[in-house]
C-alpha positions as CSV (number, residue, x, y, z in Angstrom):
1,M,47.1,154.1,210.4
2,A,49.0,155.6,213.1
3,F,48.3,155.2,216.9
4,N,48.1,158.7,217.5
5,S,45.5,159.5,214.6
6,L,41.8,159.8,214.7
7,E,41.4,157.0,212.3
8,Y,43.0,154.6,214.8
9,A,40.7,155.9,217.6
10,I,37.6,155.0,215.4
11,F,39.2,151.7,214.3
12,L,39.7,150.8,218.0
13,V,36.5,151.9,219.2
14,V,34.6,149.7,216.0
15,V,36.8,146.8,216.7
16,F,36.2,146.9,220.5
17,L,32.5,146.8,220.1
18,G,32.4,144.1,217.5
19,F,34.8,141.9,219.7
20,W,32.7,141.8,222.7
21,G,29.6,141.7,221.0
22,L,31.1,138.3,219.6
23,S,32.5,137.3,222.7
24,R,30.3,134.4,223.4
25,L,30.6,132.9,219.8
26,G,33.9,131.1,220.3
27,M,36.2,131.0,217.3
28,A,33.9,134.1,215.7
29,R,35.8,136.7,217.9
30,I,39.1,135.1,216.7
31,V,38.1,135.4,213.1
32,F,36.9,139.1,213.7
33,L,40.1,140.1,215.6
34,L,42.3,138.4,212.7
35,V,40.2,140.1,209.8
36,A,40.4,143.6,211.7
37,S,44.2,143.3,212.2
38,L,44.8,142.3,208.4
39,V,42.7,145.5,207.7
40,F,44.8,147.5,210.0
41,Y,48.0,146.2,208.3
42,A,46.8,146.7,204.7
43,A,45.8,150.3,205.5
44,A,49.7,151.0,205.0
45,N,49.8,149.2,201.7
46,P,47.7,146.3,200.7
47,L,50.5,144.5,198.9
48,F,52.4,143.8,202.3
49,L,49.7,141.4,203.1
50,T,51.3,138.9,200.7
51,L,54.6,138.8,202.9
52,I,52.9,138.4,206.3
53,V,50.7,135.8,204.8
54,A,53.6,133.8,203.4
55,S,55.5,133.9,206.7
56,T,52.4,132.8,208.5
57,L,51.7,130.0,206.0
58,T,55.3,128.7,206.1
59,D,55.7,128.7,209.9
60,Y,52.3,127.4,210.5
61,F,53.1,124.0,208.5
62,V,56.8,123.9,209.4
63,G,55.4,124.1,213.1
64,L,53.1,121.0,212.2
65,G,56.0,119.2,210.4
66,L,58.5,119.7,213.4
67,A,55.8,117.7,215.7
68,K,55.0,115.0,213.0
69,Y,58.7,114.0,212.4
70,D,61.4,112.5,214.6
71,D,63.8,112.3,212.3
72,P,66.6,115.0,213.1
73,R,67.8,115.4,209.4
74,R,63.9,116.2,208.4
75,R,63.5,118.6,211.4
76,K,66.5,120.3,210.5
77,Q,65.4,120.8,207.1
78,L,62.1,122.0,207.9
79,V,63.6,124.8,210.6
80,T,65.7,125.8,208.0
81,V,62.9,126.5,205.7
82,S,61.5,129.1,208.1
83,V,64.8,130.6,208.8
84,V,65.6,131.1,205.1
85,L,62.0,132.5,204.4
86,N,61.8,134.9,207.1
87,L,65.6,136.0,207.0
88,G,65.2,136.1,203.2
89,M,62.4,138.4,202.8
90,L,64.0,140.7,205.5
91,A,67.4,140.6,203.8
92,V,65.7,141.5,200.2
93,F,63.3,144.4,201.7
94,K,65.6,145.7,204.2
95,Y,69.2,145.1,203.3
96,T,69.7,144.9,199.4
97,N,70.8,148.6,199.2
98,F,73.3,147.9,201.8
99,F,74.8,145.1,200.2
100,L,74.6,146.9,197.0
101,E,76.5,149.9,198.7
102,M,79.3,147.8,200.2
103,G,79.9,146.0,197.0
104,V,80.3,149.2,195.2
105,Y,82.7,150.5,198.2
106,T,84.8,147.4,198.0
107,G,84.8,147.3,194.4
108,N,86.1,150.7,194.3
109,L,88.6,150.0,196.8
110,F,90.5,147.8,194.0
111,G,90.0,150.5,191.5
112,A,86.9,150.1,190.0
113,D,85.0,153.0,189.0
114,L,81.5,152.2,190.3
115,T,78.6,154.5,191.2
116,F,76.1,153.3,194.1
117,T,72.5,154.0,192.9
118,R,69.8,153.4,195.7
119,L,67.1,151.0,194.8
120,D,63.5,152.2,195.1
121,I,62.7,149.2,197.7
122,I,59.7,150.1,200.1
123,L,60.0,148.4,203.6
124,P,57.1,146.7,204.6
125,A,55.8,147.9,208.1
126,G,56.6,145.7,210.7
127,I,58.5,143.0,208.9
128,S,61.5,143.2,211.6
129,F,58.9,142.6,214.1
130,Y,56.7,139.6,212.9
131,T,59.7,137.7,211.4
132,F,61.3,137.5,214.6
133,Q,57.9,136.4,216.2
134,T,57.4,133.3,213.8
135,L,61.0,132.7,213.9
136,S,60.7,132.4,217.6
137,Y,57.6,130.0,217.1
138,T,59.4,127.5,214.9
139,I,62.6,127.4,216.9
140,D,60.8,126.8,220.2
141,I,59.0,123.8,218.7
142,Y,62.4,122.5,217.0
143,R,64.0,122.7,220.4
144,G,61.0,120.8,222.0
145,K,59.8,123.9,224.3
146,L,56.5,124.4,222.5
147,Q,53.9,122.3,221.1
148,P,52.7,123.5,217.6
149,E,49.5,125.4,217.7
150,R,46.8,123.4,215.5
151,S,44.5,126.1,214.8
152,F,45.8,128.1,212.0
153,L,43.5,131.0,212.8
154,R,44.7,131.5,216.3
155,F,48.3,131.1,215.0
156,A,47.3,133.9,212.2
157,L,46.1,136.2,215.0
158,F,49.3,135.7,217.0
159,V,51.5,136.8,214.1
160,A,49.4,139.8,212.9
161,Y,47.6,140.9,216.0
162,F,47.2,144.8,215.4
163,P,48.3,146.3,218.4
164,Q,51.8,145.0,218.5
165,L,52.3,144.1,214.8
166,V,54.0,147.2,213.5
167,A,56.7,147.9,216.4
168,G,56.4,145.3,218.9
169,P,56.7,144.5,221.8
170,I,58.0,141.2,220.2
171,V,55.8,138.5,221.8
172,R,56.6,134.9,222.0
173,A,54.0,132.4,221.1
174,S,54.4,130.5,224.5
175,D,52.9,133.8,225.9
176,F,50.2,134.8,223.5
177,L,48.7,131.4,222.3
178,P,47.5,130.0,225.2
179,Q,45.6,133.5,225.9
180,T,43.7,132.7,222.6
181,H,42.2,129.4,224.1
182,K,40.7,131.3,227.0
183,K,37.4,132.8,227.0
184,P,37.9,136.7,227.0
185,F,37.8,138.5,230.3
186,F,37.2,142.3,230.8
187,S,36.8,144.2,233.8
188,T,36.5,147.8,235.0
189,Q,40.2,147.8,236.4
190,Q,41.6,146.2,232.9
191,A,39.6,149.3,231.2
192,S,41.2,151.7,233.8
193,R,44.7,150.4,233.0
194,A,44.1,150.3,229.3
195,M,42.7,153.9,229.2
196,W,45.8,155.0,231.3
197,L,48.1,153.6,229.2
198,I,46.7,154.7,226.0
199,A,46.3,158.2,227.4
200,I,50.1,158.3,228.7
201,G,51.3,156.6,225.4
202,I,49.6,159.7,223.3
203,F,50.9,162.2,225.7
204,K,54.2,161.0,225.5
205,K,54.2,160.9,221.8
206,V,52.4,164.1,221.1
207,V,53.4,166.4,223.7
208,V,57.0,165.2,224.5
209,A,58.7,163.3,221.8
210,D,57.2,165.2,218.9
211,T,57.5,168.7,220.4
212,L,61.5,167.6,220.9
213,G,61.7,166.3,217.5
214,V,60.4,169.2,215.6
215,D,61.4,172.0,218.2
216,I,65.4,170.9,218.7
217,V,66.2,167.6,216.9
218,E,65.0,168.1,213.3
219,R,66.5,171.6,213.5
220,V,70.1,170.4,214.7
221,W,70.1,167.5,212.2
222,N,69.0,169.5,209.2
223,N,71.1,172.7,210.1
224,T,74.2,171.6,212.1
225,A,76.4,174.1,210.7
226,L,73.8,176.9,211.6
227,V,73.4,176.6,215.2
228,S,75.3,176.9,218.0
229,S,77.5,174.2,219.9
230,W,75.8,174.4,222.9
231,D,72.3,173.9,220.8
232,V,73.7,170.9,219.0
233,L,74.8,169.4,222.4
234,L,71.3,170.1,223.7
235,G,69.9,168.4,220.6
236,V,71.8,165.3,221.4
237,Y,70.4,165.0,224.9
238,A,66.7,166.0,223.4
239,Y,67.0,163.1,220.9
240,T,67.8,160.6,223.5
241,M,64.6,161.5,225.4
242,Q,62.7,162.1,222.3
243,I,63.4,158.3,220.9
244,Y,62.6,156.8,224.5
245,M,59.4,158.8,224.7
246,D,58.4,158.0,221.0
247,F,59.1,154.1,221.2
248,S,57.9,153.6,224.8
249,A,54.6,155.5,223.9
250,Y,53.9,153.0,221.0
251,S,54.5,150.0,223.3
252,D,52.4,151.6,225.9
253,I,49.2,152.2,223.1
254,A,50.0,148.8,222.3
255,I,49.6,147.2,225.5
256,G,46.8,149.3,226.5
257,S,45.1,148.5,223.4
258,A,45.7,144.8,223.6
259,L,44.2,145.1,227.2
260,L,40.8,146.1,225.6
261,F,40.6,142.7,224.2
262,G,41.7,140.7,227.2
263,Y,45.3,140.1,226.1
264,Q,48.3,140.5,228.2
265,L,51.7,142.0,226.0
266,P,54.9,142.1,227.8
267,D,56.4,145.3,229.2
268,N,59.0,146.6,226.9
269,F,60.8,149.5,228.8
270,D,61.9,149.9,232.6
271,R,63.1,153.2,233.1
272,P,66.4,152.6,231.0
273,Y,68.1,156.1,231.9
274,M,68.3,154.9,235.3
275,A,70.7,152.0,234.1
276,T,73.9,151.7,236.2
277,S,75.8,149.9,233.2
278,V,75.2,149.1,229.6
279,Q,74.2,145.4,230.6
280,D,71.6,147.2,232.9
281,F,70.6,149.2,230.4
282,W,69.7,146.7,227.8
283,R,67.7,144.7,230.7
284,R,65.6,148.0,230.7
285,W,65.4,149.2,226.9
286,H,63.4,147.3,224.2
287,K,63.3,144.3,226.5
288,T,61.7,142.0,224.1
289,L,64.3,142.4,221.4
290,G,67.2,142.1,224.1
291,S,65.7,139.0,225.3
292,F,64.9,137.4,221.9
293,L,68.6,137.9,220.8
294,R,69.9,136.6,224.1
295,D,67.7,133.6,223.9
296,Y,68.3,132.8,220.4
297,I,71.7,134.1,219.4
298,Y,73.8,134.8,222.8
299,Y,72.8,131.7,224.9
300,P,73.1,129.3,221.7
301,L,76.8,130.7,221.1
302,G,77.5,129.9,224.6
303,G,76.4,133.0,226.4
304,G,78.5,133.6,229.5
305,R,80.1,130.2,229.7
306,G,83.6,129.1,228.6
307,S,86.8,131.5,228.2
308,N,87.0,134.8,228.4
309,L,87.6,135.3,224.7
310,R,84.6,133.0,223.8
311,V,82.4,134.9,226.1
312,Y,83.6,138.4,224.5
313,F,82.9,137.0,221.0
314,N,79.5,135.9,222.0
315,L,78.7,139.8,223.3
316,F,80.2,141.2,219.9
317,V,78.2,138.9,217.6
318,T,74.9,139.5,219.6
319,F,75.3,143.3,219.7
320,I,76.5,143.9,216.3
321,L,73.3,141.7,215.1
322,I,71.3,144.3,217.5
323,G,72.7,147.3,215.6
324,F,72.3,145.4,212.1
325,W,68.5,144.7,213.0
326,H,67.9,148.4,213.3
327,G,68.8,149.3,209.8
328,A,71.0,148.8,207.0
329,N,73.6,151.0,207.4
330,V,77.4,151.1,208.7
331,A,76.4,153.6,211.4
332,F,74.1,151.0,213.0
333,L,76.8,148.4,212.8
334,L,79.0,150.8,214.9
335,Y,76.3,151.4,217.1
336,G,76.0,147.8,217.8
337,L,79.9,147.6,217.8
338,G,80.2,150.4,220.5
339,H,77.7,148.6,222.6
340,A,79.8,145.3,222.3
341,I,82.7,147.1,223.5
342,A,81.1,148.6,226.3
343,M,79.3,145.6,227.4
344,S,82.9,143.9,227.4
345,I,84.3,146.4,229.8
346,N,81.5,146.0,232.0
347,R,81.8,142.6,232.1
348,W,85.8,143.0,233.0
349,V,85.2,145.6,235.5
350,R,82.2,143.5,237.2
351,K,84.5,140.4,237.4
352,R,87.3,142.7,239.1
353,R,84.9,144.0,241.6
354,D,83.5,140.8,242.5
355,E,86.8,139.4,242.9
356,K,87.6,142.3,245.4
357,A,84.1,142.2,247.2
358,L,83.6,146.0,246.5
359,T,80.3,147.6,246.9
360,L,79.0,150.7,245.5
361,G,77.8,153.8,247.6
362,I,75.1,156.4,246.6
363,W,77.7,158.6,244.7
364,G,79.1,155.4,243.1
365,T,75.7,154.7,241.8
366,V,75.2,158.1,240.8
367,W,78.3,158.1,238.9
368,R,77.6,155.0,237.0
369,V,74.4,156.2,236.0
370,F,75.8,159.3,234.8
371,L,78.5,157.3,232.7
372,T,75.9,155.1,231.2
373,L,73.5,157.7,230.3
374,N,76.1,159.7,228.5
375,F,77.6,156.7,226.7
376,V,73.9,156.0,225.4
377,V,73.6,159.7,224.6
378,F,76.6,160.0,222.2
379,M,76.2,156.7,220.9
380,R,72.7,157.8,219.7
381,V,74.6,160.3,217.5
382,L,75.2,157.5,215.1
383,F,71.5,155.9,215.6
384,R,70.1,159.4,214.8
385,S,72.4,160.2,211.6
386,A,71.4,157.1,209.9
387,K,68.0,158.1,209.1
388,P,65.9,155.9,206.6
389,G,67.2,156.6,202.8
390,S,70.4,157.7,203.9
391,T,73.7,155.9,202.9
392,S,76.2,154.8,205.1
393,A,78.6,157.7,203.8
394,E,76.0,160.3,204.5
395,A,75.4,158.8,208.0
396,M,78.9,158.8,209.1
397,D,79.4,162.3,207.5
398,K,76.5,163.3,209.9
399,T,77.8,162.0,212.7
400,G,81.1,163.5,212.3
401,E,79.6,166.9,211.6
402,I,77.4,166.6,214.9
403,F,80.5,165.6,217.0
404,A,82.8,168.4,215.1
405,R,80.0,170.9,215.9
406,I,80.1,170.0,219.8
407,G,83.7,170.1,220.1
408,E,84.8,173.2,218.2
409,G,83.0,175.9,220.1
410,L,81.2,175.1,223.4
411,F,83.1,177.9,225.1
412,S,83.6,180.2,222.3
413,D,80.5,179.7,220.0
414,V,78.0,182.4,220.1
415,T,75.7,181.7,217.5
416,V,72.3,181.1,219.1
417,M,69.4,179.1,217.6
418,G,67.0,180.6,220.1
419,T,66.0,177.3,221.8
420,G,62.7,178.1,223.7
421,W,62.0,177.5,227.5
422,H,59.5,175.1,226.8
423,I,62.4,172.7,225.2
424,W,64.2,172.9,228.5
425,A,61.1,172.4,230.6
426,L,60.2,169.2,228.7
427,L,63.5,167.6,228.7
428,I,64.4,168.7,232.3
429,G,60.9,167.6,233.5
430,S,61.1,164.2,231.5
431,F,64.4,163.4,232.9
432,V,63.0,164.3,236.7
433,I,59.9,162.2,236.1
434,H,62.1,159.4,234.7
435,W,64.1,159.1,237.7
436,M,61.6,159.5,240.2
437,P,61.0,156.6,242.5
438,R,58.6,154.2,241.1
439,H,56.0,154.2,243.7
440,Y,55.5,157.9,243.1
441,V,54.7,157.6,239.3
442,E,52.5,154.7,239.9
443,A,50.3,156.6,242.7
444,T,49.0,158.8,239.8
445,Y,47.7,156.0,238.1
446,E,46.2,154.7,241.6
447,G,44.5,158.1,241.8
448,F,43.0,157.9,238.2
449,R,41.8,154.4,239.1
450,R,40.0,155.1,242.3
451,L,37.7,157.6,240.4
452,P,34.3,156.5,239.4
453,F,34.5,154.7,235.9
454,A,32.2,157.3,234.2
455,V,34.7,160.2,235.3
456,Q,37.6,158.0,234.2
457,G,36.0,157.6,230.6
458,A,35.3,161.5,230.4
459,L,38.8,162.3,231.3
460,F,40.1,159.9,228.9
461,A,37.9,161.3,226.5
462,A,39.1,165.0,227.2
463,C,42.5,164.1,227.1
464,L,42.6,162.5,223.6
465,L,40.1,165.1,222.3
466,T,42.6,167.9,223.6
467,I,45.5,166.2,222.0
468,G,43.7,165.6,218.7
469,L,42.9,169.3,218.4
470,A,46.5,170.1,219.1
471,L,47.6,167.9,216.4
472,G,45.5,169.8,214.0
473,G,45.1,166.3,211.8
474,R,48.6,166.0,211.0
475,P,50.3,163.2,213.3
476,L,53.7,162.3,213.0
477,P,55.0,158.8,212.4
478,F,56.5,156.8,215.2
479,G,60.1,156.5,214.9
480,Y,60.3,152.7,214.9
481,F,58.1,152.2,212.0
482,A,61.1,152.8,210.1
483,F,62.6,149.5,211.3
């Protein structure tokens, strides 16, 4: 059930009315919202429910066990059960084909004549997200930072809450579970913010991301040899904006949808293409994933403490895991490796600059934004080439083809794909708005919020109706559903 579909709009309205109709009945609203979330998840494939139920049951009882036992050995056994089950499910459904492919490749290096045959394994929607959420819960209890949730229904809602279930944001139990113990509260200001976020998210997805994806990105990646080098270069920049608009759109709709029920979800993006370094980029891009790996991988490894070699090792492990989390493909590993190298260089340069007490002027800042953005743009070629279902060899071949096409004829290629003016307008306009001072962007929301509530509702409905008519009943899936 895609966020950009009529089915989701109807589902959201029905659940909204049912939830607030039960708002005075205590646990009844929790049960209703949990059932609605499971129905939402089952709409993709009812069989996937077995996995999320298994993860929920395991981590609920592991959490209770961790609070019950003081014996370090028993506690370690319990948290190991949680880690093995969650990462085991993730490995089987997401990485089996990758391990088989690497096994065939390794065998052939030693003279074996093996052929890789891809297994038809369906990746359960959201498994990369909810396994991280439940893992963070048990690990926090193991570390003594969190008390276990005694109510199974509240814990199950934390795992399965439908706005963030399929593609995040990744929510911590310490942030979400306390909200389930409070009486739900809803205000016109909350409703205004929710409508604004949902409308902006739908606009980002349908008008910007899908247009860039269909009219330039897909054509460049599917017909690389038939288009000009300039159009391939344009497609690479367009993909960078497409994936941001697509993923941030999902997060906006998720946060707005959650607000309709009185729940706050964490922000996931902070204008990442304004970053002045790769480190700054990861503070702004997919913030909940970055903070998860920072708190559960990077810091436990030692973080920024210890020798330079140790810190660089910690960075490499963390960012290679970030790449591998995105998909079972060598291209994703190289994507993570590239960011690890850039982070290490950033750290070295920053230390040298701090030692000399150097400061950046306006042009120095602009130059750093330019370098960081272009690093991100060209690393994303690996990301886009590793499309779902492709082998590592196919992804690397496509990456090489894209870079070769860009380099072979920027000043001599006369082949023209016929990129329309609307692509240029969308791409340039998106970057301009992205780089505008925040208060200019927030002013548009303030103007919307000051309108009479009935007018807000009418504008919201008109916006969704217009976009729905433009879709023609054929919504395109969100990109991060594949992760």
